[in-house]
N, C-alpha and C positions, 0 to 999 in steps of 0.2 A: 505343606500348609493343610491344615485340617479344616473341616467345616465350621468348627467352633470359632477359630480365629477369624475366618471370613465373616461370620455372624457378628463377632465383637467389633470388627472394623466398621461395619455398617450400622452399628448401634452407638457409635461415638457421637452423641448429641452435642457435646461441647465443641468438637472439631467441626461439625456441621454448622453450628452457630458462628464459629470463627470465620468460616468460608463465606457465609451469608453476610456477616457484618462487614468484612473487608470488601467483598465485591459490590455490595450496595453502597457502602461508604465511598468507594472510588467513583462510582457512577454519580453520586450526589455532588461530589466535588467537581467532577467534569461538567455537570449541569450548572453549578453555582458560579464558578469562576468567570465565565463569559458575562454573567449578569453584573458582576463587579466591574469587569473591564469595559462594559458599555457605558459607564459613567452615570451621571445624575439623570440624563434623559431616559436611559434604560430603567433606572430605579423608579423614576416617576411613572413610567408606563406600567411597570410591574406592580407597583403599589396601587395604581388606579384600579386594578382588578378587584380591590376590596369594595368598590362601589356596588358590586353584586349583593353585598350584605348590608348596604346602606352606610358604609364607612367611606366618607369622601375627604376627610381631613388627613393631612400629612402623608401624601402618597409616596414621597421619597423615603420617608421613614419605613413605611410598610414594605416598599420594594427592597430597601436595605435589609430588613428583617428576614424577608424571604431568601435573599441571596446568602445572608449570614447563616440562616438555619441550614441551608444546603451545604455550604462549605464547612462551617464549623461542626454542624451536626454530622456530616460525613466523616470528618476527622475524628470526632468523638466515638462514632461507631467503630471505626477501624481500630482505635486503641482500646476500646472497651471501657471508657470512662464517662460517667453521667449519661449512660445509654438511654435510660427511660425518659429523662427530660428532653434529650435530643430527639428521640422518637416522637414525643408529644409535639414538638415544634415542627418536625418534618411532616407529621400527619396533618397539622393545620395548613402547612404550605401545599400539600397534595390535595386537600379538600378545596382550597381556593383555585388551584389549577384545574381540577375537575369541574368545579362550578363555572369557571370561565368558559370552558368549551361547551358546557350544557346550555348556558345562558346565551352565548354568542357562537353558534355553530359556524364552522368554516363554510363559506359559500360554495355551492356546487357539489357538495357531498350529501349523500343520503344520510338519514339518521344512523343507520348501521355503519356506514363508512366513517362517519364522524366519531361514533363510539369506538370503532376498531382502531382508528388512526390517532385519536387525540384523547379521548376520555379514559380508555381502559388502562393506559400506562400510569398516570398519576393515581388512579383509583386502586390499581393493583399494588402500587408502592405504599399507599396509605394502609392497606391491609397487612402488608409485610411489616411496616413499622409498628402497627398495632400488635402484631404477633410477637415481634422482638420486645416490645414494651412489656408484655405479659411474661415472656420467658426470661428476660434479663440478659445480661451480657455473656453469661456462661463462665466456665472455669478459666478459659484462655483470654483473660482481660486484665487491665490494670486495676479496675475496681471489682472487688468480689461482692457477690450478692449478700 
């Protein structure tokens, strides 16, 4: 194995995108499925988080859309189909999740602890989805750029 082949291995942008899409897609599905399994009460609570933005109508619909974007968006990321629209909806979901913890911090935690435990994860994912949205699905996907 020469130095050039090692360099080429680590320059494999499309393979790196595939790993990122699959791993993040699986994580989103794992987060979204329990929201569906929680039923309409879970959907209503989830959708009521839109009140932060002044949207108080149809909370079950908004909760369904959040869970749907996580499960279906995760699946679309994995297969590499409609990646950019999926990322857009996942970014919206992560913004609402971040805003929820900013507006209603967990009791007993300092601002830094609240950021570290609750806000940083959805905020980081929003930036990951934004990056994937700009890069596209890559070569190893069902849909080509």
